[in-house]
N, C-alpha and C positions, 0 to 999 in steps of 0.2 A: 726469281724466287726465289732464294738464297738473300738476297737482298731484302727482302719484305719481311721475311722470318725475323732475320738477325733486328730488323727494328722493331717487329712484336713483341721478340723477347727482351731487345732492351729495356720497354716499357710496361709489359706484362709477363715478367720473369716467372718461370716455372720454381715453385716452392718445395721443399721436401715435407712429407704431408707432417711428418715425426716434429723437426728441429726448426723449421721454416726457413732452413739456408736454402740459396739459391742452388738450384740443381745444375748441372753439366749439360751440356747437348745428349751427353751420351748416357745420362741417368732420367730413369724414369720412376716418379712418385716416391722412391726415396733414395737419399742421397746415400753413397755407397759409404761411408760411415755408420749411419744407422741401419742399414742392411745388417751390418757385420756383428751390429747390436743385437740382431736381434733374437729373443730368447729360444733357439731353436730345439725342439725336441728330437734325438736322436736312441731311440728304441731299436735295438738291435733286432727285436724281431716284435712281430705284428700280434702275435698269439698271446705271448704271455710278455704281458708288460702290465703296469701302473692304471692304464684306461681300462681296457681288457678285464683285469682282476676288478674294477669297482663296479662291473656289470656280475658277478660269479655271484651265484645262488641268485638272481631276479631272472634275469634273461640267456640265452644261450646266443652267443656270438661268434663267429668264423673267427675275425681278425679285427682289431682298434687301431688308430692311429691318428692323431693330431702333428698339426704342422708346427705351432709354437706353444710354449706356457702363456698364461693368461693371470696376470698379477693386477693385486688392485692401482695401482702405478705403473706408468713404463708405457713404452711405445705399440702392445701391443694393442692394450684398452686405447689411446688415441686411435689406433688401427682401424679397431671393431669398432669404436662410435663414430669415424668417419662413415666405415659401410653403410651402418644402420640408419644414421641420423644424420648426415650429410652428403647425400645421393653420390656417395663414394663406390660405386660397382668396378669402376676398376680397378678398384684393389681387390675385389673376389677375384675380378680376371686373374690380376698380379700371381695371389696367391694358389687359385686353381693350378695354373701352370706351373706356379713352383713343385708343388705337392705331385700333382701328376708325374710328371718328370723323376722324380723318386721314387713314386712308386712302381712304375713302368718298370724300371730297371730291379726292383724289387721280386718280382714274378709274384709274389703272393697274391695280388689281385689280378691275377689272368683270368681267374673264370668268372669276374663278375659279368652278370648281364645286365644290370639298369641301375643306374645311377637314381636313387631317390630324393628329393631335400624334404627336411620336415616345413611341413605347412604353414604360412599366418592364413590367418582366417581369413575372410575376403574383406570384412569389414576394415580389420587392421591393414591391411594390403593396399585397399584405398586409402584411405589415407597416408600410405607412406611412399606410394605409389609404386611399389614395387619388393620383389622380397629379395631380403639382402646374401641369399645362399645362391643367387638363382645363377651369378657370373661364376662362382666360383663352382659351382656344378656342370655348368656349360664348357666352362675352359676345362678342368680335369677331365670331363666326357671327353674331349677332342683330344687329352695329349692320351689318353687311355684307350681312344678306341671304342668308349661303349654308349648305350643309348641313353637319353638323360629322361628320364618319365617325371614332370615336373608336375602332374593331375591324378596319378593315380591312387595317391593319398592326399586327402584332402581333409579339413581340420573345420570339427561343426560344430565348436562352441567353443567361447572365447576367456580366458583368464584373465583377471586386471593384471596391470605390469607387477611383476615378482622381486621386481631390484631391490626394495626393501622391505622384504617379508626374511622371518629371520630360516637359517636353513633348513631346517626341521619342516618347518612350514610350509616352505618348496617343494619338497620331496613327498608329501603327504598330499598336496593341493589335487582333488579328482575332478576337477571344474572344465580340465578340459578334454576334449574328446576328440578323436582322430576318425575317418573311415576310410576302408579301403575298398575302393568301387570297381577291382576286377581282380579279383582273387586270382582267377584263372589263369591270368597271364604270368602273373608272379607262380604259379606251380611250377615246382623241379629247378628254379632258379636259383644262383648266387644273386643278391642285391647290394650294393656298396649305399647304407644312407648316412647322410649330408645334413650337417647343421655348422651355425657360425663357433660356438663357444659349450663346451661341457662344463658345466657347474657341478648339482647333483647328477646328472645324468635321467630325473626324471622322466623329462621331453621324450629323450630317444629312448626311452623303456619305454613307455605309451605308446610310441610310433610301433615299438618291436613287435608288443604284445598285438595291434593288430593286423600288422604285416604277416604275422602266423597262422592268420587265418587263412593263408593261402597254404597248399598241401606241398609238403617237400620243402619249404622255402628256407633258402641260408642269408645271413644276414651279418654285413662287416659294416664296422662304423667308422666313418672320414669326416673329421671337423679341422676347420681353421686354427681353435685354439680350444685349449683344457687348462682348465682351474686349477692351478696346485692348492 
């Protein structure tokens, strides 16, 4: 079995997603150098940090965190692009496990009941074939021993891509709507809302406003990356 595996590895070597160097047998997705070069976020507090403060005066959240800083160029951008557009769902799994271990050790997310992803519009999800945060959410839920709820929050209208819009226009885009299908399920619960990247925070804010239809619900936020 090892012989055939070695032959396969010889002709079809596994490459690092970010630098394309050949991975060692003990490495997965990223080479050791790239893994240690990722711009990790190391906030000491999940309640009082730059991410949480970005929602101040807009919505009330309990905690906020992200694993990596997102910049115009660099490794985080390559990884998120591969996750979203190149079927790199194993990247979501890697980051979900990574962040999950960190949050589990911190204990500030112990009271979470459900993990809910920011949903894609059904038409966009059909085109892409998957929601890019699904594997991230599933692995995060496994690490934290929480329930993953992908269908309780749905997107009922789709905005055009916001990639080339100005920051102010993105923040004021009200064409994306969300709907909570079961507000009784979330009543009196602490939930973790997840997404891939926080840019302006407008999408997460819109989701939170809909989730707050559930009585006495508490919301924390976790994403793979946060835009500096």
